[in-house]
C-alpha positions as CSV (number, residue, x, y, z in Angstrom):
1,X,42.7,62.7,-48.2
2,X,43.8,63.3,-44.3
3,X,41.6,66.7,-44.1
4,X,38.4,63.9,-45.7
5,X,40.5,61.1,-43.2
6,X,39.7,63.6,-40.0
7,X,36.6,65.3,-40.9
8,X,34.8,62.1,-41.3
9,X,36.8,60.0,-38.3
10,X,35.8,63.1,-36.3
11,X,32.2,63.2,-37.7
12,X,32.0,59.3,-36.3
13,X,33.2,60.3,-33.4
14,X,30.5,62.6,-32.4
15,X,27.8,60.9,-33.4
16,X,29.8,58.0,-31.1
17,X,29.0,60.3,-28.4
18,X,26.1,61.6,-28.4
19,X,25.2,57.4,-29.0
20,X,26.8,57.0,-25.6
21,X,25.1,59.8,-23.9
22,X,21.4,58.6,-25.4
23,X,22.5,55.4,-24.3
24,X,20.8,54.6,-27.9
25,X,24.1,53.4,-29.4
26,X,22.4,51.0,-31.4
27,X,20.9,53.4,-34.0
28,X,24.1,55.6,-33.5
29,X,25.8,52.5,-34.9
30,X,23.6,52.3,-38.0
31,X,23.5,55.9,-38.8
32,X,27.5,55.6,-38.6
33,X,27.4,52.7,-41.3
34,X,25.0,54.1,-43.2
35,X,26.9,57.1,-43.7
36,X,30.1,54.3,-44.7
37,X,27.8,52.8,-46.8
38,X,26.7,56.2,-48.7
39,X,30.0,57.0,-48.4
40,X,31.4,53.5,-50.7
41,X,28.3,53.4,-52.8
42,X,29.0,57.1,-53.6
43,X,33.3,56.4,-54.4
44,X,32.2,53.4,-56.0
45,X,30.2,54.5,-58.3
46,X,32.7,57.3,-58.6
47,X,36.1,55.5,-59.4
48,X,33.6,53.5,-61.9
49,X,34.3,50.3,-59.6
50,X,31.0,49.0,-60.6
51,X,30.7,49.1,-64.8
52,X,32.3,46.9,-67.1
53,X,35.0,46.1,-69.0
54,X,33.9,48.3,-71.7
55,X,32.9,51.5,-70.1
56,X,36.1,51.5,-68.7
57,X,37.6,51.3,-71.7
58,X,35.3,53.9,-73.3
59,X,36.2,55.8,-69.4
60,X,39.2,56.3,-70.8
61,X,39.0,58.5,-73.8
62,X,38.1,61.2,-71.6
63,X,40.4,64.4,-70.9
64,X,43.3,62.9,-68.3
65,X,42.1,66.0,-66.3
66,X,39.0,64.2,-65.6
67,X,40.3,61.6,-65.4
68,X,42.0,63.0,-62.2
69,X,38.8,65.0,-60.8
70,X,37.0,61.9,-60.4
71,X,40.2,59.3,-58.9
72,X,40.7,62.5,-56.5
73,X,37.0,62.7,-55.8
74,X,37.2,58.1,-55.5
75,X,39.4,59.0,-53.6
76,X,38.1,61.8,-50.6
77,X,35.0,59.7,-50.3
78,X,36.9,56.7,-50.3
79,X,38.0,58.3,-47.2
80,X,35.9,59.2,-45.7
81,X,34.1,56.1,-45.6
82,X,37.1,54.3,-43.9
83,X,36.3,55.4,-40.2
84,X,32.6,55.2,-39.7
85,X,32.9,51.5,-40.7
86,X,35.8,51.4,-38.9
87,X,33.6,53.2,-35.5
88,X,30.7,51.5,-37.0
89,X,32.6,47.4,-37.1
90,X,33.8,47.9,-33.3
91,X,30.1,49.5,-31.4
92,X,28.7,46.1,-33.6
93,X,31.6,43.4,-32.1
94,X,31.2,45.8,-28.9
95,X,26.7,45.1,-28.8
96,X,27.3,41.9,-29.8
97,X,29.8,40.8,-26.3
98,X,27.3,42.8,-24.4
């Protein structure tokens, strides 16, 4: 999980630096937020957050190994999304104050 966090942080930082050099920070803020939102949606779909209780009960009939893999992928994608969302939100607040 630390690896996915630092990969997400480095990706957001590279995009942020490109945005500052090109003076088009709004576009790159949208890209960073879009990456964060996409990975939150992916983690939600994999983690079963958008399912009903009946579907969640059916998921417990799957083998423990599959549940563990799904939970691990959920944690990896959500920790990847966190730095992108935070940096995108901070850029949004920065743009409001200008």
